[in-house]
C-alpha positions as CSV (number, residue, x, y, z in Angstrom):
1,M,-54.0,192.3,-128.0
2,G,-55.6,195.5,-126.9
3,A,-56.5,196.8,-123.5
4,G,-59.9,198.3,-124.4
5,H,-61.5,197.7,-121.0
6,P,-60.3,199.6,-117.9
7,S,-59.8,196.3,-116.1
8,Q,-57.3,195.2,-118.7
9,A,-55.4,198.5,-118.3
10,D,-55.3,198.1,-114.5
11,C,-53.9,194.6,-114.7
12,R,-51.3,195.7,-117.3
13,R,-50.1,198.6,-115.2
14,G,-49.4,196.3,-112.3
15,V,-47.4,194.0,-114.5
16,R,-45.7,196.8,-116.3
17,A,-44.3,198.2,-113.0
18,V,-42.5,194.8,-112.5
19,L,-41.2,194.5,-116.1
20,D,-39.8,198.1,-116.1
21,G,-37.4,197.2,-113.3
22,L,-35.9,194.1,-114.9
23,P,-32.7,193.7,-116.9
24,A,-33.0,193.0,-120.6
25,G,-33.3,189.3,-121.5
26,S,-35.0,188.4,-118.2
27,L,-37.5,185.5,-118.0
28,V,-40.8,186.5,-116.5
29,L,-43.3,183.7,-115.7
30,A,-46.9,183.9,-114.6
31,A,-47.9,181.2,-112.1
32,V,-51.2,180.0,-113.5
33,S,-53.8,177.8,-111.8
34,G,-56.5,178.3,-114.4
35,G,-58.6,180.5,-112.1
36,T,-59.7,184.0,-112.8
37,D,-56.9,185.9,-111.1
38,S,-54.0,183.9,-112.6
39,L,-55.5,184.0,-116.1
40,A,-55.9,187.8,-115.9
41,L,-52.3,187.9,-114.8
42,A,-51.3,185.8,-117.8
43,G,-53.3,188.1,-120.1
44,A,-51.6,191.2,-118.7
45,L,-48.2,189.7,-119.0
46,A,-48.7,188.7,-122.6
47,A,-50.0,192.1,-123.4
48,E,-47.0,193.9,-121.8
49,G,-44.3,191.5,-122.9
50,A,-43.9,192.8,-126.5
51,A,-43.0,196.3,-125.2
52,H,-40.2,195.0,-123.0
53,D,-37.0,193.3,-123.8
54,V,-37.9,190.2,-121.8
55,T,-39.2,186.7,-122.4
56,V,-42.6,186.1,-121.0
57,G,-44.0,182.6,-120.2
58,A,-46.1,180.7,-117.7
59,I,-46.0,177.8,-115.3
60,V,-49.2,175.9,-114.8
61,V,-49.3,174.0,-111.6
62,D,-51.4,170.8,-111.3
63,H,-52.0,169.8,-107.6
64,G,-53.8,166.6,-108.6
65,L,-56.5,167.2,-106.0
66,Q,-59.5,166.8,-108.3
67,E,-60.2,164.2,-110.9
68,E,-60.3,166.8,-113.7
69,S,-57.1,168.6,-112.5
70,A,-55.0,167.3,-115.4
71,D,-57.5,168.5,-118.0
72,T,-57.8,171.9,-116.3
73,A,-54.0,172.3,-116.4
74,V,-53.9,171.5,-120.1
75,L,-56.7,174.0,-120.8
76,A,-54.9,176.7,-118.8
77,A,-51.7,176.0,-120.6
78,Q,-53.4,176.2,-124.0
79,Q,-54.9,179.6,-123.1
80,C,-51.5,180.8,-122.0
81,A,-50.0,179.7,-125.3
82,D,-52.9,181.3,-127.3
83,L,-52.1,184.6,-125.5
84,G,-48.6,184.4,-126.9
85,L,-46.8,183.3,-123.8
86,A,-43.8,181.1,-124.4
87,P,-42.4,179.0,-122.8
88,V,-45.3,177.4,-121.0
89,A,-44.7,174.5,-118.6
90,V,-47.2,172.2,-116.9
91,V,-45.8,170.8,-113.6
92,Q,-47.2,168.5,-111.0
93,A,-47.0,169.7,-107.4
94,V,-45.9,166.9,-105.0
95,I,-47.9,167.4,-101.8
96,T,-46.5,165.9,-98.6
97,S,-48.2,166.1,-95.2
98,S,-46.6,168.3,-92.6
99,G,-49.4,168.3,-90.1
100,D,-50.3,171.9,-90.9
101,G,-53.3,171.0,-93.1
102,L,-54.0,170.5,-96.8
103,E,-54.1,174.2,-97.6
104,A,-50.6,174.8,-96.2
105,D,-49.2,171.7,-97.6
106,A,-50.5,172.5,-101.1
107,R,-49.2,176.0,-100.9
108,E,-45.7,174.7,-99.9
109,A,-45.8,172.2,-102.8
110,R,-46.8,174.9,-105.2
111,Y,-44.0,177.2,-104.2
112,T,-41.5,174.4,-104.5
113,A,-42.7,173.4,-107.9
114,L,-42.7,177.0,-109.2
115,A,-39.2,177.8,-107.8
116,E,-37.6,174.6,-109.2
117,T,-39.2,175.0,-112.6
118,A,-38.5,178.7,-112.9
119,A,-34.8,178.2,-111.9
120,A,-34.5,175.4,-114.5
121,M,-36.2,177.5,-117.2
122,G,-34.2,180.6,-116.3
123,E,-30.7,179.2,-116.5
124,E,-30.0,181.0,-119.8
125,H,-31.4,184.3,-118.7
126,P,-29.8,187.1,-116.6
127,A,-32.7,187.0,-114.2
128,H,-36.0,185.2,-113.7
129,V,-39.1,186.1,-111.7
130,V,-42.4,184.5,-111.1
131,L,-45.6,186.6,-110.9
132,L,-48.4,185.5,-108.6
133,G,-52.0,186.6,-109.2
134,H,-53.1,187.4,-105.6
135,T,-55.5,190.3,-105.4
136,R,-56.6,192.8,-102.7
137,D,-59.4,190.5,-101.7
138,D,-56.8,187.7,-101.0
139,Q,-54.9,190.2,-98.9
140,A,-58.0,191.1,-96.9
141,E,-58.9,187.5,-96.4
142,Q,-55.3,186.8,-95.1
143,V,-55.6,189.6,-92.6
144,L,-59.0,188.5,-91.4
145,L,-57.8,185.0,-91.1
146,G,-54.9,186.2,-89.0
147,L,-57.2,188.1,-86.7
148,A,-59.4,185.0,-86.2
149,R,-56.3,183.0,-85.2
150,G,-55.1,185.7,-82.8
151,S,-51.9,186.1,-84.8
152,G,-49.2,188.7,-84.3
153,A,-48.2,191.7,-86.4
154,R,-46.2,189.7,-89.0
155,S,-49.2,187.5,-89.8
156,L,-51.6,190.5,-89.8
157,A,-49.2,192.3,-92.2
158,G,-50.5,189.9,-94.9
159,M,-48.7,189.1,-98.1
160,A,-45.8,191.2,-99.3
161,D,-45.4,192.5,-102.9
162,L,-42.1,190.6,-103.2
163,V,-40.9,187.4,-101.5
164,V,-37.9,185.3,-102.4
165,R,-38.1,181.5,-102.0
166,A,-35.3,179.1,-102.9
167,G,-33.6,181.9,-104.8
168,T,-36.6,182.7,-106.9
169,P,-38.3,186.1,-106.6
170,F,-42.1,186.0,-106.5
171,V,-43.9,189.2,-107.2
172,R,-47.6,190.0,-106.8
173,P,-48.4,192.8,-109.3
174,L,-52.2,192.6,-108.8
175,L,-52.2,192.9,-105.0
176,H,-53.7,196.4,-105.1
177,L,-56.6,195.4,-107.4
178,P,-60.0,194.0,-106.3
179,R,-61.0,190.5,-107.6
180,T,-63.8,192.2,-109.6
181,T,-61.1,193.7,-111.8
182,T,-59.5,190.3,-112.7
183,E,-63.0,188.9,-113.4
184,K,-63.7,191.8,-115.8
185,A,-60.3,191.5,-117.4
186,C,-60.7,187.8,-118.1
187,A,-64.1,188.4,-119.7
188,A,-62.6,191.2,-121.8
189,W,-59.7,189.0,-123.0
190,G,-62.1,186.1,-123.7
191,L,-60.4,183.8,-121.2
192,V,-62.3,180.9,-119.7
193,A,-61.5,180.5,-116.0
194,W,-61.9,177.3,-113.9
195,E,-63.6,177.5,-110.6
196,D,-61.8,175.4,-108.0
197,P,-64.5,173.4,-106.0
198,M,-62.3,173.9,-102.9
199,N,-63.1,177.6,-103.1
200,S,-66.7,176.9,-102.0
201,D,-65.9,174.1,-99.5
202,R,-66.5,175.3,-96.0
203,A,-64.3,172.7,-94.6
204,Y,-61.4,175.1,-95.4
205,A,-60.8,178.1,-93.1
206,R,-60.1,180.4,-96.0
207,V,-63.5,179.7,-97.6
208,R,-65.2,180.5,-94.3
209,V,-63.2,183.7,-94.0
210,R,-64.1,184.7,-97.6
211,Q,-67.8,184.2,-96.9
212,A,-67.5,186.1,-93.6
213,L,-65.8,189.0,-95.3
214,A,-68.6,189.2,-97.8
215,A,-71.2,189.2,-95.0
216,L,-69.3,191.9,-93.1
217,E,-69.1,194.1,-96.2
218,A,-72.9,193.6,-96.6
219,D,-73.5,194.8,-93.1
220,L,-70.8,197.5,-92.7
221,G,-70.8,198.8,-96.3
222,P,-68.2,198.5,-99.1
223,G,-64.6,199.3,-98.5
224,L,-63.8,196.8,-95.8
225,A,-61.5,194.7,-97.9
226,E,-59.6,197.8,-99.0
227,A,-59.3,198.9,-95.3
228,L,-58.0,195.5,-94.2
229,A,-55.4,195.6,-97.0
230,R,-54.4,199.1,-96.1
231,S,-53.9,198.0,-92.4
232,A,-51.7,195.2,-93.7
233,D,-49.5,197.7,-95.5
234,L,-49.1,199.7,-92.3
235,L,-48.4,196.7,-90.1
236,R,-45.9,195.3,-92.6
237,D,-43.8,198.5,-92.3
238,D,-43.8,198.1,-88.5
239,A,-43.1,194.4,-88.6
240,D,-40.2,194.8,-91.1
241,L,-38.6,197.4,-88.7
242,L,-39.0,195.2,-85.7
243,D,-37.7,192.1,-87.6
244,D,-34.6,194.1,-88.6
245,L,-34.0,195.2,-85.1
246,A,-34.5,191.7,-83.8
247,E,-32.0,190.3,-86.3
248,Q,-29.4,192.7,-85.0
249,A,-30.3,191.8,-81.4
250,V,-29.9,188.0,-81.7
251,P,-27.2,186.9,-79.2
252,D,-24.0,185.3,-80.5
253,D,-24.0,181.5,-80.6
254,D,-22.3,180.4,-77.3
255,P,-21.9,176.7,-76.4
256,A,-22.2,177.7,-72.8
257,G,-25.7,179.0,-73.4
258,I,-27.2,182.5,-73.7
259,P,-26.9,184.8,-70.7
260,V,-30.3,185.5,-69.3
261,T,-29.5,189.2,-69.1
262,D,-28.9,189.3,-72.9
263,L,-32.6,188.5,-73.4
264,A,-34.0,190.2,-70.3
265,D,-32.6,193.6,-71.5
266,L,-34.6,193.4,-74.7
267,A,-38.0,195.1,-75.2
268,P,-40.8,192.4,-75.2
269,A,-41.6,193.1,-78.9
270,L,-38.0,192.4,-79.8
271,R,-37.5,189.5,-77.4
272,S,-40.3,187.5,-78.9
273,R,-38.8,187.8,-82.3
274,V,-35.4,187.0,-81.0
275,W,-36.8,183.8,-79.4
276,R,-38.4,182.8,-82.7
277,R,-35.1,183.2,-84.6
278,L,-33.1,181.3,-82.0
279,L,-35.6,178.4,-82.0
280,V,-35.8,178.2,-85.8
281,A,-32.1,178.3,-86.1
282,A,-31.8,175.4,-83.6
283,G,-34.1,173.3,-85.7
284,A,-37.7,174.1,-84.8
285,P,-40.0,173.9,-87.9
286,A,-41.2,177.5,-88.5
287,G,-44.7,176.4,-89.4
288,A,-45.1,174.3,-86.2
289,L,-43.7,177.0,-83.9
290,G,-46.6,178.9,-82.3
291,A,-47.0,181.9,-80.0
292,A,-47.6,179.7,-77.0
293,H,-44.1,178.1,-77.6
294,V,-42.4,181.5,-77.7
295,A,-44.3,182.7,-74.6
296,A,-43.3,179.6,-72.6
297,C,-39.7,180.2,-73.6
298,D,-40.0,183.9,-72.6
299,R,-41.2,182.9,-69.1
300,L,-37.8,181.3,-68.5
301,V,-36.5,184.9,-68.6
302,T,-39.4,186.9,-67.2
303,D,-41.1,184.5,-64.8
304,W,-38.4,182.1,-63.7
305,H,-39.4,179.9,-60.7
306,G,-37.3,176.8,-61.4
307,Q,-39.5,175.3,-64.1
308,G,-38.2,172.3,-66.0
309,A,-37.1,172.0,-69.6
310,L,-39.5,172.9,-72.3
311,H,-40.3,170.4,-75.1
312,L,-40.7,172.1,-78.4
313,P,-41.4,171.1,-82.1
314,G,-38.3,169.7,-83.8
315,D,-37.4,167.7,-80.7
316,L,-35.9,170.8,-79.1
317,R,-35.4,171.2,-75.4
318,V,-35.1,174.7,-73.9
319,R,-34.0,175.1,-70.3
320,R,-32.5,177.6,-67.9
321,A,-29.5,176.8,-65.7
322,D,-26.8,178.9,-64.1
323,H,-28.3,182.1,-65.3
324,R,-28.2,181.0,-68.9
325,V,-30.7,179.6,-71.5
326,H,-29.8,176.4,-73.3
327,I,-31.4,175.4,-76.6
328,G,-30.6,172.0,-78.0
329,R,-31.9,168.7,-79.4
330,A,-33.5,166.1,-77.2
331,P,-31.2,163.2,-76.4
332,G,-31.1,160.9,-79.4
333,G,-32.5,163.7,-81.7
334,Q,-31.1,164.3,-85.1
């Protein structure tokens, strides 16, 4: 399978950079939805696999959110097999409600299904990795969505090239490419992409952000998506450093509580991150823990006037007494 079109070569270069760093015999799997980006990723992985001493396959995830989702998954799996990818697995994502919305719940279910399937398929390989087809446009949308929500630097840093979940490395080799490249690559490889109706449903925030980004580029000129993605790269470096410093600054676990001075002496940018680590470690669900919760906790240190205990997600209670901060479960909590 050649790479006659520049878009194919661009996709292949991104995948090649991942394969070059893997030990011989590794299992590399493309996460495929049947959409343009993931099929272009599958095409690039199939094209590069022969030149590397690795096994290349695919996992097709069926969320079951549309009536035709099972047929779409079968078609995507067949196209992956026709490309030469093997093994190819079709898995059902089990979506459970967390209160964070359908998009977040579907994303969590997708990661769980991918990680579990990849781990099972990779048992006989020295290493396994899952490739995700996110593009620069996805990155720009992520940053714009974070801006609209008033999020902090970590959210505005967007998606990382590499993330590890449940022991499985997930890599995004196309994150530097615009979506137009994956569209052209699919056409060049003769791949038939499925268009998820959710991608045009304005009930979802990401769809509204995608349309807003297109409108902004029309008004401000091309290059906005690239600029947002570049800002995310810069912010990620800053956020990584602050997170490392915050990890080092987390006070030791003390049954008697955390001395207020241990927190008050920290710079605000570090203290907010330390608070978040303390709360998550105590049992607060990370997805339900917002900036307002962290700010309320911080006021126990910076604006203490005898306020009562705070009630936080995960049935946590945070209070100040005797110059110490106490974090624990509510009476009767699990």
